[in-house]
OpenMM code with the backbone's topology and positions (N, CA, C; nanometers):
from openmm import Vec3, app, unit

residues = "MET ALA LYS THR LEU THR GLY VAL VAL THR SER ASP LYS ALA ASP LYS THR ILE THR ILE THR VAL THR SER ARG GLU THR HIS PRO ILE TYR ARG LYS GLN TYR SER VAL ASN ARG LYS TYR THR ALA HIS ASP GLU LYS ASN GLU ALA HIS THR GLY ASP ARG VAL THR ILE THR GLU VAL ARG PRO ILE SER LYS THR LYS THR PHE THR LEU LEU LYS ILE ASP GLU ARG SER HIS GLY SER ILE GLU LEU LYS ASP GLU GLU ALA".split()
positions = [
    Vec3(0.0903, -0.1191, -0.0094),
    Vec3(0.0072, 0.0042, 0.0107),
    Vec3(0.0819, 0.1272, -0.0062),
    Vec3(0.0418, 0.2276, -0.0601),
    Vec3(0.1205, 0.3519, -0.0695),
    Vec3(0.1273, 0.4274, 0.0451),
    Vec3(0.2316, 0.4953, 0.0786),
    Vec3(0.2405, 0.5808, 0.2047),
    Vec3(0.1576, 0.7197, 0.1698),
    Vec3(0.0851, 0.7648, 0.2857),
    Vec3(0.0162, 0.8718, 0.2677),
    Vec3(0.0794, 0.9527, 0.3814),
    Vec3(0.1076, 1.1008, 0.3593),
    Vec3(0.1379, 1.1834, 0.4576),
    Vec3(0.0554, 1.3171, 0.4607),
    Vec3(0.0453, 1.3837, 0.5583),
    Vec3(-0.0397, 1.4895, 0.5882),
    Vec3(0.0672, 1.6160, 0.6311),
    Vec3(0.0606, 1.7256, 0.5688),
    Vec3(0.1358, 1.8251, 0.6068),
    Vec3(0.1084, 1.9649, 0.5623),
    Vec3(0.1792, 2.0573, 0.5958),
    Vec3(0.1541, 2.1954, 0.5449),
    Vec3(0.2501, 2.2585, 0.4173),
    Vec3(0.1681, 2.3195, 0.3062),
    Vec3(0.2474, 2.3530, 0.2041),
    Vec3(0.3399, 2.4728, 0.2426),
    Vec3(0.4849, 2.4764, 0.2269),
    Vec3(0.5547, 2.5872, 0.2627),
    Vec3(0.6075, 2.6500, 0.1323),
    Vec3(0.5879, 2.6087, 0.0204),
    Vec3(0.6354, 2.6584, -0.1038),
    Vec3(0.5540, 2.6163, -0.2241),
    Vec3(0.5139, 2.7090, -0.3091),
    Vec3(0.4364, 2.6701, -0.4296),
    Vec3(0.4589, 2.7671, -0.5498),
    Vec3(0.6015, 2.8017, -0.5554),
    Vec3(0.6756, 2.8808, -0.6322),
    Vec3(0.6877, 2.8144, -0.7692),
    Vec3(0.7278, 2.6856, -0.7599),
    Vec3(0.7663, 2.6008, -0.8770),
    Vec3(0.6546, 2.5771, -0.9562),
    Vec3(0.6482, 2.5555, -1.0863),
    Vec3(0.5335, 2.5112, -1.1653),
    Vec3(0.4997, 2.3654, -1.1542),
    Vec3(0.3835, 2.3177, -1.1194),
    Vec3(0.3389, 2.1751, -1.0788),
    Vec3(0.3998, 2.1257, -0.9643),
    Vec3(0.4939, 2.1904, -0.8825),
    Vec3(0.5425, 2.1267, -0.7612),
    Vec3(0.5000, 2.1991, -0.6398),
    Vec3(0.5181, 2.1422, -0.5470),
    Vec3(0.4796, 2.1979, -0.4006),
    Vec3(0.5760, 2.1381, -0.3147),
    Vec3(0.6265, 2.2139, -0.2070),
    Vec3(0.6837, 2.1636, -0.0990),
    Vec3(0.6167, 2.1709, 0.0452),
    Vec3(0.6028, 2.0431, 0.0897),
    Vec3(0.5306, 2.0193, 0.2012),
    Vec3(0.6171, 1.9934, 0.3177),
    Vec3(0.5980, 2.0595, 0.4299),
    Vec3(0.6592, 2.0055, 0.5783),
    Vec3(0.5627, 1.9210, 0.6661),
    Vec3(0.6140, 1.8123, 0.6872),
    Vec3(0.5543, 1.7272, 0.7617),
    Vec3(0.6176, 1.7151, 0.9048),
    Vec3(0.5357, 1.7451, 1.0111),
    Vec3(0.5848, 1.7581, 1.1621),
    Vec3(0.5244, 1.6315, 1.2234),
    Vec3(0.6232, 1.5513, 1.2889),
    Vec3(0.5879, 1.4202, 1.3659),
    Vec3(0.6547, 1.4370, 1.4935),
    Vec3(0.6008, 1.3726, 1.6035),
    Vec3(0.6685, 1.3531, 1.7175),
    Vec3(0.7297, 1.1978, 1.7304),
    Vec3(0.8512, 1.1956, 1.7528),
    Vec3(0.9285, 1.0772, 1.8034),
    Vec3(0.9711, 1.0921, 1.9353),
    Vec3(0.9979, 0.9611, 1.9789),
    Vec3(1.0395, 0.9316, 2.1208),
    Vec3(1.1893, 0.8846, 2.0984),
    Vec3(1.2892, 0.9386, 2.1874),
    Vec3(1.4265, 0.8988, 2.1814),
    Vec3(1.4300, 0.7636, 2.2328),
    Vec3(1.5162, 0.6692, 2.1490),
    Vec3(1.5071, 0.5186, 2.2059),
    Vec3(1.5892, 0.5106, 2.3403),
    Vec3(1.6650, 0.5854, 2.3754),
    Vec3(1.7291, 0.5894, 2.5091),
    Vec3(1.6937, 0.6596, 2.6301),
    Vec3(1.6589, 0.7906, 2.5892),
    Vec3(1.5999, 0.8795, 2.6988),
    Vec3(1.4599, 0.8769, 2.7118),
    Vec3(1.3623, 0.8229, 2.6182),
    Vec3(1.2299, 0.8387, 2.6202),
    Vec3(1.1777, 0.9767, 2.6195),
    Vec3(1.2628, 1.0649, 2.5699),
    Vec3(1.1970, 1.2061, 2.5697),
    Vec3(1.1338, 1.2311, 2.4219),
    Vec3(1.0319, 1.2778, 2.4305),
    Vec3(0.9657, 1.3109, 2.2765),
    Vec3(1.0058, 1.4432, 2.2473),
    Vec3(1.0376, 1.4484, 2.1064),
    Vec3(1.0645, 1.5679, 2.0519),
    Vec3(1.0019, 1.5725, 1.8814),
    Vec3(0.9979, 1.6944, 1.8332),
    Vec3(0.9398, 1.7168, 1.6963),
    Vec3(1.0218, 1.7023, 1.6071),
    Vec3(0.9997, 1.6369, 1.4857),
    Vec3(1.0811, 1.6105, 1.3770),
    Vec3(1.0101, 1.6820, 1.2562),
    Vec3(1.0695, 1.7623, 1.1791),
    Vec3(1.0088, 1.8512, 1.0560),
    Vec3(1.0792, 1.7635, 0.9302),
    Vec3(0.9993, 1.7184, 0.8476),
    Vec3(1.0534, 1.6832, 0.7288),
    Vec3(1.0194, 1.7373, 0.6095),
    Vec3(1.0796, 1.7680, 0.5031),
    Vec3(1.0244, 1.8497, 0.3820),
    Vec3(1.0189, 1.7411, 0.2566),
    Vec3(0.9055, 1.7628, 0.2028),
    Vec3(0.8963, 1.6506, 0.0819),
    Vec3(0.8415, 1.7463, -0.0559),
    Vec3(0.8806, 1.7143, -0.1533),
    Vec3(0.8333, 1.7681, -0.2666),
    Vec3(0.7224, 1.6738, -0.3365),
    Vec3(0.6347, 1.7343, -0.3816),
    Vec3(0.5135, 1.6647, -0.4355),
    Vec3(0.4633, 1.7314, -0.5605),
    Vec3(0.4105, 1.6333, -0.6439),
    Vec3(0.3601, 1.6890, -0.7944),
    Vec3(0.2300, 1.7375, -0.7613),
    Vec3(0.1810, 1.8572, -0.8151),
    Vec3(0.0741, 1.9172, -0.8138),
    Vec3(0.0112, 1.9633, -0.9530),
    Vec3(-0.0498, 1.8544, -1.0375),
    Vec3(-0.0665, 1.8726, -1.1500),
    Vec3(-0.1362, 2.0200, -1.2097),
    Vec3(-0.2495, 2.0514, -1.1241),
    Vec3(-0.3265, 2.1625, -1.1649),
    Vec3(-0.2703, 2.2979, -1.0866),
    Vec3(-0.1831, 2.2870, -1.0211),
    Vec3(-0.1424, 2.4101, -0.9260),
    Vec3(-0.2466, 2.4612, -0.8534),
    Vec3(-0.3275, 2.3663, -0.7850),
    Vec3(-0.4267, 2.4023, -0.7029),
    Vec3(-0.3970, 2.4314, -0.5560),
    Vec3(-0.2858, 2.3746, -0.5009),
    Vec3(-0.2409, 2.3955, -0.3630),
    Vec3(-0.1662, 2.5168, -0.3539),
    Vec3(-0.1588, 2.5928, -0.2498),
    Vec3(-0.0920, 2.7328, -0.2084),
    Vec3(-0.0508, 2.7085, -0.0789),
    Vec3(0.0730, 2.8135, -0.0643),
    Vec3(0.1249, 2.8130, 0.0807),
    Vec3(0.0237, 2.8369, 0.1996),
    Vec3(0.0505, 2.7545, 0.2895),
    Vec3(-0.0299, 2.7547, 0.4083),
    Vec3(-0.1290, 2.6473, 0.4095),
    Vec3(-0.1971, 2.5921, 0.3109),
    Vec3(-0.2884, 2.4766, 0.2788),
    Vec3(-0.2435, 2.3501, 0.3442),
    Vec3(-0.3128, 2.2717, 0.4347),
    Vec3(-0.3083, 2.1589, 0.4934),
    Vec3(-0.3489, 2.0571, 0.3713),
    Vec3(-0.2462, 1.9651, 0.3250),
    Vec3(-0.2584, 1.8764, 0.2380),
    Vec3(-0.2358, 1.7327, 0.2693),
    Vec3(-0.2748, 1.6393, 0.1845),
    Vec3(-0.2504, 1.4937, 0.1875),
    Vec3(-0.1725, 1.4472, 0.0689),
    Vec3(-0.0597, 1.3800, 0.0730),
    Vec3(0.0125, 1.3520, -0.0492),
    Vec3(0.0411, 1.1870, -0.0318),
    Vec3(0.0428, 1.1427, -0.1405),
    Vec3(0.0569, 0.9925, -0.1428),
    Vec3(0.1807, 0.9251, -0.2275),
    Vec3(0.2492, 0.8377, -0.2006),
    Vec3(0.3662, 0.8017, -0.2614),
    Vec3(0.3274, 0.7441, -0.4106),
    Vec3(0.4050, 0.7835, -0.5054),
    Vec3(0.3834, 0.7128, -0.6615),
    Vec3(0.5351, 0.6987, -0.6985),
    Vec3(0.5208, 0.6372, -0.8123),
    Vec3(0.6751, 0.6276, -0.8979),
    Vec3(0.7458, 0.7528, -0.8979),
    Vec3(0.8793, 0.7446, -0.9046),
    Vec3(0.9474, 0.8856, -0.9170),
    Vec3(0.9250, 0.9573, -1.0384),
    Vec3(0.8857, 1.0816, -1.0248),
    Vec3(0.8511, 1.1639, -1.1269),
    Vec3(0.9924, 1.2492, -1.1633),
    Vec3(1.0656, 1.2843, -1.0488),
    Vec3(1.1848, 1.3639, -1.1069),
    Vec3(1.2884, 1.3139, -0.9988),
    Vec3(1.4100, 1.3838, -0.9813),
    Vec3(1.5120, 1.3240, -0.8849),
    Vec3(1.4460, 1.3442, -0.7482),
    Vec3(1.3751, 1.4440, -0.7225),
    Vec3(1.3381, 1.4641, -0.5618),
    Vec3(1.1785, 1.4334, -0.5424),
    Vec3(1.0935, 1.4302, -0.6601),
    Vec3(0.9524, 1.4041, -0.6386),
    Vec3(0.9068, 1.2589, -0.6461),
    Vec3(0.8694, 1.2151, -0.5412),
    Vec3(0.8068, 1.0763, -0.5555),
    Vec3(0.6704, 1.0675, -0.4729),
    Vec3(0.6099, 1.1872, -0.4680),
    Vec3(0.4741, 1.1974, -0.3916),
    Vec3(0.4046, 1.2797, -0.4987),
    Vec3(0.2569, 1.2849, -0.4596),
    Vec3(0.1826, 1.3408, -0.5610),
    Vec3(0.0494, 1.3935, -0.4703),
    Vec3(0.0049, 1.5131, -0.4933),
    Vec3(-0.1015, 1.5528, -0.4191),
    Vec3(-0.2298, 1.4735, -0.4342),
    Vec3(-0.2787, 1.4150, -0.3179),
    Vec3(-0.3911, 1.3519, -0.3235),
    Vec3(-0.5120, 1.4468, -0.2888),
    Vec3(-0.5193, 1.5148, -0.1917),
    Vec3(-0.6342, 1.6110, -0.1451),
    Vec3(-0.5900, 1.7335, -0.0790),
    Vec3(-0.6636, 1.8409, -0.0766),
    Vec3(-0.6326, 1.9290, 0.0209),
    Vec3(-0.7340, 1.9536, 0.1296),
    Vec3(-0.6874, 1.9402, 0.2375),
    Vec3(-0.7652, 1.9162, 0.3674),
    Vec3(-0.8296, 2.0520, 0.4035),
    Vec3(-0.7362, 2.1284, 0.4122),
    Vec3(-0.7933, 2.2587, 0.4586),
    Vec3(-0.7130, 2.3697, 0.3963),
    Vec3(-0.7852, 2.4726, 0.3499),
    Vec3(-0.7264, 2.5953, 0.2804),
    Vec3(-0.6623, 2.6980, 0.3775),
    Vec3(-0.5653, 2.7634, 0.3364),
    Vec3(-0.5166, 2.8666, 0.4401),
    Vec3(-0.6129, 2.9854, 0.4404),
    Vec3(-0.6109, 3.0599, 0.5503),
    Vec3(-0.6954, 3.1794, 0.5589),
    Vec3(-0.6386, 3.3086, 0.5348),
    Vec3(-0.5216, 3.2973, 0.4611),
    Vec3(-0.4526, 3.4171, 0.4013),
    Vec3(-0.3549, 3.4391, 0.5040),
    Vec3(-0.2657, 3.5104, 0.4512),
    Vec3(-0.1480, 3.5788, 0.5503),
    Vec3(-0.1530, 3.7357, 0.5698),
    Vec3(-0.1114, 3.7750, 0.6784),
    Vec3(-0.1036, 3.9045, 0.7166),
    Vec3(0.0266, 3.9563, 0.7012),
    Vec3(0.0222, 4.0598, 0.6019),
    Vec3(0.1743, 4.1226, 0.5804),
    Vec3(0.1690, 4.2477, 0.6437),
    Vec3(0.2698, 4.2884, 0.7259),
    Vec3(0.2969, 4.4340, 0.7894),
    Vec3(0.3587, 4.5248, 0.6830),
    Vec3(0.3100, 4.6444, 0.6734),
    Vec3(0.3630, 4.7350, 0.5900),
    Vec3(0.4654, 4.8069, 0.6725),
    Vec3(0.5933, 4.8305, 0.6127),
    Vec3(0.6718, 4.9216, 0.6703),
    Vec3(0.6441, 5.0805, 0.6762),
    Vec3(0.6610, 5.1319, 0.7810),
    Vec3(0.6356, 5.2866, 0.7942),
    Vec3(0.7375, 5.3530, 0.7365),
    Vec3(0.6696, 5.4595, 0.6448),
    Vec3(0.7794, 5.5307, 0.5646),
    Vec3(0.7852, 5.6605, 0.6295),
    Vec3(0.8771, 5.7084, 0.6959),
    Vec3(0.8955, 5.8319, 0.7530),
    Vec3(1.0282, 5.9029, 0.7166),
] * unit.nanometer
topology = app.Topology()
chain = topology.addChain("A")
for resn in residues:
    res = topology.addResidue(resn, chain)
    for name in ("N", "CA", "C"):
        topology.addAtom(name, app.Element.getBySymbol(name[0]), res)
């Protein structure tokens, strides 16, 4: 069965490619302390429909390029937009 991952889109600059950051909690084998691990994956987005901040699900497919081995399965949650602060000109 193909591996599926859920994460947040961190970049959609490239054409038909998105970068997803997947955050997971792992337990240290000796110290038994939990810590968070961030991993980045590149995925194929055929219709350029996912944008930065969206929560998406990706699934494993045959290699599409050197780094792309995942494809966009669905968009779980759209981002609510980002707030950009303007610099005061004085």
